[in-house]
C-alpha positions in Angstrom: 10.7 30.4 -1.8 13.3 27.8 -1.0 13.3 24.6 -3.0 12.3 22.5 0.0 9.4 24.8 0.8 8.3 24.7 -2.8 8.5 20.9 -2.8 6.3 20.8 0.3 3.8 23.1 -1.3 3.6 21.0 -4.4 3.3 17.8 -2.2 0.4 19.5 -0.3 -1.3 20.4 -3.5 -0.9 16.9 -4.9 -2.2 15.4 -1.7 -5.3 17.7 -1.9 -5.9 16.6 -5.5 -5.5 12.9 -4.4 -7.9 13.5 -1.5 -10.5 14.9 -3.9 -10.1 12.0 -6.3 -10.5 9.5 -3.4 -13.6 11.3 -2.1 -15.2 11.5 -5.5 -14.6 7.7 -6.1 -16.1 7.0 -2.6 -19.1 9.2 -3.4 -19.7 7.5 -6.8 -19.5 4.0 -5.3 -21.8 4.6 -2.3 -24.3 6.6 -4.5 -24.6 4.0 -7.2 -24.6 0.9 -4.9 -28.0 -0.8 -4.8 -29.5 -4.3 -4.4 -32.8 -6.0 -4.2 -34.0 -6.5 -0.7 -32.0 -9.1 1.2 -35.2 -10.4 2.9 -36.3 -13.5 1.2 -39.9 -13.5 2.6 -40.9 -10.5 0.5 -42.7 -11.4 -2.8 -41.7 -8.4 -4.8 -38.5 -7.1 -3.2 -37.8 -3.4 -3.6 -34.4 -1.9 -4.5 -32.3 -0.9 -1.5 -29.7 1.8 -1.6 -27.6 3.8 0.9 -30.8 5.7 1.7 -32.2 2.7 3.7 -29.4 2.9 6.3 -28.6 6.0 8.4 -24.9 5.1 8.7 -24.6 4.9 4.9 -26.4 8.2 4.5 -23.7 9.7 6.8 -21.0 8.1 4.7 -22.4 9.8 1.6 -22.9 13.1 3.4 -19.3 13.1 4.6 -18.0 12.4 1.1 -20.0 15.3 -0.2 -18.8 17.7 2.5 -15.2 16.5 2.0 -15.5 17.1 -1.8 -16.9 20.6 -1.3 -14.3 21.5 1.3 -11.4 20.1 -0.8 -12.7 22.0 -3.9 -12.8 25.1 -1.8 -9.2 25.0 -0.6 -7.4 23.6 -3.7 -7.2 27.1 -5.3 -5.4 28.4 -2.2 -2.9 25.6 -2.4 -2.4 26.2 -6.1 -1.8 29.9 -5.5 0.7 29.0 -2.9 2.6 26.9 -5.4 2.4 29.3 -8.3 3.2 32.6 -6.4 5.6 31.1 -3.9 3.8 32.5 -0.8 0.9 31.7 1.4 -2.3 33.6 1.2 -2.9 35.7 4.3 -0.9 35.7 7.5 -0.2 33.0 10.0 -3.7 33.3 11.4 -5.3 32.5 8.1 -2.9 29.6 7.7 -3.6 28.4 11.2 -7.4 28.6 10.4 -6.9 26.5 7.3 -4.9 23.9 9.3 -7.7 23.8 11.9 -10.4 23.3 9.2 -8.2 20.6 7.6 -8.1 18.8 11.0 -11.9 19.1 11.5 -12.5 17.8 7.9 -10.1 14.9 8.4 -11.9 13.9 11.6 -15.3 14.2 9.9 -14.2 12.0 7.0 -12.7 9.4 9.5 -15.9 9.2 11.5 -17.9 8.7 8.2 -15.6 5.8 7.2 -15.8 4.3 10.7 -19.6 4.5 10.8 -19.9 2.8 7.4 -17.4 0.1 8.3 -19.0 -0.5 11.7 -22.4 -1.1 10.2 -21.0 -3.3 7.4 -19.1 -5.4 9.9 -22.3 -5.8 12.0 -24.3 -6.9 8.9 -21.6 -9.4 7.9 -22.0 -11.3 11.2 -25.3 -12.6 9.9 -25.9 -14.8 6.9 -27.1 -13.0 3.8 -27.6 -13.6 0.1 -25.0 -13.0 -2.6 -26.4 -9.7 -3.7 -26.3 -8.3 -0.2 -22.7 -9.4 0.2 -21.8 -7.5 -3.0 -23.6 -4.5 -1.6 -21.6 -4.7 1.6 -18.4 -5.2 -0.3 -18.9 -2.0 -2.3 -19.7 -0.1 0.9 -16.5 -1.5 2.3 -14.6 -0.2 -0.7 -16.3 3.2 -0.4 -15.3 3.5 3.3 -11.8 2.3 2.5 -11.5 5.1 0.0 -12.7 7.5 2.7 -9.9 6.2 5.0 -7.4 6.7 2.3 -8.6 10.3 1.9 -8.2 10.7 5.7 -4.6 9.5 5.5 -3.9 11.9 2.7 -5.3 14.8 4.8 -3.3 13.8 7.8 -0.1 13.8 5.8 -1.1 17.1 4.3 -1.7 18.6 7.8 1.7 17.4 8.9 3.3 19.1 5.8 1.3 22.4 6.5 2.3 22.4 10.2 5.9 21.7 9.3 6.1 24.5 6.7 4.4 26.9 9.2 7.1 26.4 11.9 
């Protein structure tokens, strides 16, 4: 394998690992984020987590799916780097690129759903705990967007090395 092709393969592998790390960080933040109820008229406020909002459940689901997919394809990228050749033929490579695109779009929609609901909540006054909750959700969705950017760059590298 030529040195430029090897460098692209190493870059793709590093981007996959970075994507996985960003998705895991996002998953940890959204799964551990909780507050007491922001409603002040409740005498004994219950804990609220991502489970109380459908959009935040979607954010968590997307992070889990993204982690599982990335863990599934990292070995293929590692074999490509170590052996110097792609696994399979151009159809298999095209299929991996297609699944990368689908996963990138899925992760982007999860980030957009979480950010959209957070922005909507921030339009109304809330207590300090709920603001912290929303800030952590923002951070989690920002990490998802970072993972999306890594995947897009990785897709561009894969398509470039395919041609």
